[in-house]
C-alpha positions in Angstrom: -29.7 29.6 -23.4 -29.2 30.5 -19.8 -29.4 29.0 -16.3 -31.6 30.3 -13.5 -29.5 31.9 -10.6 -30.2 29.0 -8.2 -29.0 26.2 -10.8 -26.1 28.5 -11.5 -25.1 28.4 -8.0 -25.3 24.6 -7.8 -23.3 24.6 -10.9 -20.4 26.7 -9.4 -20.6 24.9 -6.2 -20.0 21.7 -8.2 -16.9 23.2 -9.9 -15.4 23.6 -6.5 -15.1 19.9 -6.0 -13.0 19.4 -9.3 -10.1 21.8 -8.3 -7.6 21.4 -5.5 -8.6 23.1 -2.3 -5.5 25.5 -2.8 -7.1 26.7 -6.1 -9.3 29.8 -6.3 -12.5 29.3 -8.1 -12.9 32.8 -9.1 -9.2 32.8 -10.6 -9.9 29.6 -12.3 -13.4 30.9 -13.9 -11.8 34.3 -14.8 -8.9 32.6 -16.5 -11.2 30.1 -18.4 -13.7 32.6 -19.5 -11.1 35.1 -20.2 -13.0 37.9 -18.1 -11.9 40.1 -15.1 -12.1 38.8 -11.4 -15.1 41.0 -10.9 -17.1 39.5 -13.8 -16.1 36.1 -12.6 -17.5 36.9 -9.0 -20.7 38.4 -10.5 -21.1 35.0 -12.3 -20.3 32.9 -9.4 -22.9 34.8 -7.1 -25.6 34.5 -9.7 -25.7 38.3 -10.5 -24.8 37.5 -14.3 -26.3 34.5 -15.7 -24.0 32.3 -18.1 -24.6 32.0 -21.6 -24.5 28.7 -23.6 -21.0 29.2 -24.9 -19.7 30.1 -21.2 -21.4 26.9 -20.2 -19.8 24.9 -22.9 -16.2 26.4 -22.0 -16.6 25.7 -18.3 -18.0 22.3 -18.6 -15.2 21.3 -20.9 -12.7 22.7 -18.9 -13.8 21.2 -15.4 -15.1 18.1 -16.8 -18.5 18.6 -15.7 -21.8 17.7 -17.2 -25.1 19.8 -16.9 -27.3 16.7 -16.9 -27.7 16.6 -13.1 -28.5 20.3 -12.9 -31.5 19.8 -15.1 -32.5 16.4 -13.6 -32.5 17.2 -9.9 -35.5 15.1 -9.2 -35.0 12.1 -11.6 -33.4 8.7 -10.7 -30.6 9.4 -13.1 -26.9 9.3 -11.6 -24.2 11.1 -13.6 -20.7 9.2 -13.8 -17.7 10.4 -15.4 -14.4 8.4 -16.3 -12.3 7.1 -19.0 -11.8 3.9 -21.0 -9.1 2.1 -22.7 -7.8 4.1 -25.6 -6.0 1.1 -27.1 -2.7 3.0 -27.9 0.7 2.5 -26.5 0.4 5.3 -23.8 -2.9 4.1 -22.4 -1.2 2.6 -19.4 0.7 5.7 -18.7 -2.7 7.8 -19.2 -4.3 5.5 -16.6 -1.4 6.0 -14.0 -1.5 9.7 -14.6 -5.3 9.7 -14.2 -4.8 7.8 -10.7 -2.2 10.2 -9.5 -4.3 13.2 -10.5 -7.3 11.8 -8.5 -5.1 11.1 -5.5 -3.4 14.5 -5.7 -7.1 16.1 -5.9 -7.9 14.2 -2.5 -4.6 15.0 -0.8 -5.3 18.7 -1.6 -8.0 18.9 0.9 -7.4 19.5 4.6 -10.0 17.1 5.6 -9.7 14.0 3.5 -10.2 10.2 3.9 -10.6 7.3 1.5 -12.7 4.1 1.9 -12.1 0.8 -0.1 -14.4 -2.0 -0.3 -11.8 -4.5 -1.4 -12.3 -7.2 -4.0 -8.8 -7.2 -5.3 -6.0 -6.0 -3.3 -5.9 -2.3 -4.0 -3.3 -1.4 -6.6 -1.3 0.8 -4.3 -0.2 -2.2 -2.2 1.3 -3.9 -5.5 3.5 -0.8 -5.7 5.3 -1.4 -2.6 7.5 -4.2 -4.4 9.2 -3.3 -7.8 8.9 -6.9 -9.1 5.4 -7.4 -8.0 4.3 -4.1 -9.5 6.1 -5.0 -12.6 4.2 -8.3 -12.8 1.0 -6.5 -12.3 1.6 -3.7 -14.9 2.8 -6.5 -17.3 -0.4 -8.4 -16.6 -2.7 -5.3 -17.1 -0.9 -4.4 -20.5 -0.9 -7.7 -21.9 -4.1 -9.2 -20.8 -6.4 -6.1 -20.2 -5.0 -3.4 -22.3 -4.1 -5.8 -25.2 -0.9 -4.3 -25.9 0.1 -5.8 -29.4 4.0 -5.5 -28.6 3.5 -7.8 -25.6 1.5 -10.7 -27.7 4.5 -12.9 -27.7 6.6 -11.6 -24.7 6.9 -13.4 -21.4 7.1 -12.0 -18.1 10.7 -11.7 -16.5 11.7 -9.9 -13.4 15.1 -9.3 -15.0 13.2 -7.5 -18.0 12.3 -4.8 -15.5 8.8 -4.0 -16.7 8.6 -1.7 -13.8 11.4 0.6 -14.7 9.4 2.8 -17.1 6.8 3.5 -14.5 9.0 3.7 -11.5 8.9 7.7 -11.1 5.2 7.9 -11.5 4.5 4.9 -9.3 6.7 6.2 -6.5 4.9 9.6 -6.8 1.5 7.8 -6.6 2.6 5.8 -3.6 3.8 9.0 -1.9 0.6 10.7 -2.3 -1.3 7.6 -1.3 0.6 7.4 1.9 -0.5 11.0 2.9 -4.3 10.2 2.7 -6.1 8.5 5.7 -7.7 5.3 4.6 -10.3 2.6 5.6 -10.3 -0.6 3.9 -12.9 -3.4 4.2 -11.1 -6.8 3.5 -12.3 -10.3 3.0 -10.1 -13.5 2.9 -10.5 -13.7 -1.0 -9.2 -10.1 -1.5 -5.7 -11.7 -2.4 -7.2 -14.3 -4.6 -7.0 -12.2 -7.9 -3.5 -11.5 -7.6 -2.4 -15.0 -6.8 -4.7 -16.3 -9.5 -3.0 -14.0 -12.1 0.6 -15.3 -11.1 -0.6 -19.0 -11.2 -2.2 -18.7 -14.5 0.6 -17.0 -16.1 3.0 -19.6 -14.7 0.6 -22.4 -15.9 0.3 -20.9 -19.3 4.1 -20.5 -19.8 3.9 -16.6 -19.6 6.5 -16.5 -16.9 10.0 -17.1 -18.4 11.0 -19.3 -15.5 9.7 -20.9 -12.3 12.3 -18.9 -10.2 10.4 -15.7 -11.3 7.1 -17.2 -10.2 8.5 -18.2 -6.7 10.1 -14.7 -6.4 6.7 -13.2 -7.2 4.9 -15.2 -4.4 7.6 -14.2 -2.0 6.9 -10.6 -2.9 3.3 -11.1 -1.8 4.5 -12.6 1.5 6.4 -9.2 1.9 3.4 -7.2 1.2 1.3 -9.2 3.5 3.9 -8.7 6.2 3.8 -4.9 5.6 0.1 -4.9 5.5 0.0 -6.6 8.8 2.4 -4.1 10.3 0.4 -1.2 9.2 -2.8 -2.7 10.6 -1.0 -3.4 13.8 0.0 0.3 14.2 -2.9 1.9 12.4 -0.7 3.9 10.4 0.6 4.0 6.8 4.3 3.5 6.2 7.0 2.5 3.5 7.6 -1.1 2.9 10.2 -2.3 5.4 10.0 0.8 7.6 8.1 1.7 10.7 5.5 4.6 10.8 6.9 8.0 11.0 5.6 10.8 13.4 3.4 12.4 10.6 2.1 8.9 9.3 -1.6 9.0 8.5 -4.4 6.8 9.7 -4.9 3.2 8.2 -7.8 1.2 9.2 -8.4 -2.3 8.2 -11.8 -4.0 8.6 -12.4 -7.8 8.0 -15.8 -8.8 6.7 -16.1 -12.5 6.4 -19.5 -12.4 4.7 -19.4 -9.6 2.1 -17.3 -10.0 -1.0 -16.0 -6.5 -2.0 -16.4 -4.9 -5.5 -13.6 -2.5 -5.3 -15.7 0.3 -4.7 -13.6 3.5 -3.9 -15.1 6.5 -2.0 -13.1 9.6 -1.3 -14.0 12.5 1.2 -12.8 16.0 -0.2 -13.7 18.6 2.5 -17.6 18.6 2.5 -17.9 16.8 -0.8 -17.9 13.0 -1.7 -16.8 11.2 -4.7 -17.8 7.4 -5.5 -15.5 5.5 -8.0 -17.0 2.3 -9.2 -14.6 -0.4 -10.9 -15.3 -1.4 -14.6 -13.3 -3.1 -17.3 -11.0 -4.7 -14.4 -8.8 -1.6 -13.8 -10.8 1.5 -14.6 -13.3 3.6 -12.5 -16.0 5.9 -13.1 -16.7 8.5 -10.6 -19.8 10.4 -9.4 -20.4 13.6 -7.2 -24.1 13.0 -7.1 -24.9 14.1 -3.5 -27.7 11.8 -3.0 -26.0 8.9 -4.4 -22.9 9.4 -2.4 -24.7 9.7 0.8 -26.5 6.5 0.2 -23.1 4.9 -0.6 -21.5 6.3 2.4 -24.2 5.0 4.6 -23.8 1.5 3.0 -20.1 1.7 3.8 -20.7 2.8 7.3 -23.0 -0.2 7.8 -20.5 -2.7 6.4 -17.8 -1.2 8.7 -20.2 -1.4 11.6 -20.8 -5.2 10.8 -17.2 -6.0 10.2 -14.3 -6.5 12.7 -11.8 -3.8 13.1 -8.3 -5.4 13.0 -6.1 -2.5 12.8 -4.7 -1.4 16.4 -7.3 -3.6 18.1 -8.5 -7.1 17.5 -5.1 -8.7 17.6 -6.4 -12.3 17.7 -8.5 -11.6 14.6 -5.7 -9.8 13.0 -3.2 -12.6 13.4 -5.7 -15.2 12.2 -6.5 -13.3 9.2 -3.0 -12.6 8.0 -2.1 -16.2 8.7 -5.0 -17.3 6.3 -3.6 -15.1 3.7 -0.1 -16.6 4.1 -1.4 -20.2 3.8 -3.1 -19.1 0.5 0.3 -18.2 -0.9 2.0 -21.3 0.7 -0.7 -23.5 -1.1 0.6 -21.9 -4.4 4.1 -22.4 -3.7 3.5 -26.1 -2.6 1.8 -26.6 -6.0 5.1 -25.6 -7.8 7.1 -27.6 -5.5 4.8 -30.7 -6.3 5.0 -30.3 -10.1 8.8 -29.9 -9.9 9.1 -33.0 -7.9 6.8 -34.9 -10.4 8.8 -33.5 -13.3 11.9 -34.8 -11.8 
């Protein structure tokens, strides 16, 4: 089995989008196939057609499927991704995969990430160790179904964040280097607030003080997001932007509820990531699909209000609404305490 030279050219062009921009495709191909650089060049230029075994090795190495190359005119769209492995390292694997994807995006000189927000993006939870710890605990207990957490309650003192501190900081550092546009809605904070509330009501948070502390962590994240929106720049929690801080755009769309669609621009290539199973994503480099998705995002942004740098009135109103949501959750706790006493 061999590819035609034209399809082989498309195949190698697709491989470029799977490696960091600083890597050499010819070096990667030569090393993978254990051939000389000249032989690798001949394959990349289509002068020598790949055989079936070489295709298998390259597809396995670069995590690429041939389906799209043999179905160019069909309506099929190829996605790749991972699912829950249901073992004790599954969460660390998820964290490592997220970091790897961000590192890939960050390796390109021209890069941008677009996020149609349903739930507050995970990176924003990382700003605060206690909030990150709760989010990690929730994911592992209720989504990944860790057996060792079945009878465990959340406690800030137990520091569920510590094991993942290093990779969390690495992820946040890379995320803060990638220019980002986010389309928010008033409901974008609801999921996190509901998770805290439900765990509190079910007695899965050890004490009320921790629940209150988590809500105050959310307040701090809201304050930080407002600062970033005001300056139009990403920054570290509690610190102003630095001279080399990258662009942060926040849009408010009061009609469309997001679905956590995540799109990345990497040079001339785009990748769309669709959310599944709460915290996992599947990605596609299908050109027609990505161009369609990008047009949809552009239309949504045109029909949304830009509240970063400009739109001060709308920005203040929006963040005050988010704070009121948190205040309502806190008032319910206070009411319950007063009734109980």
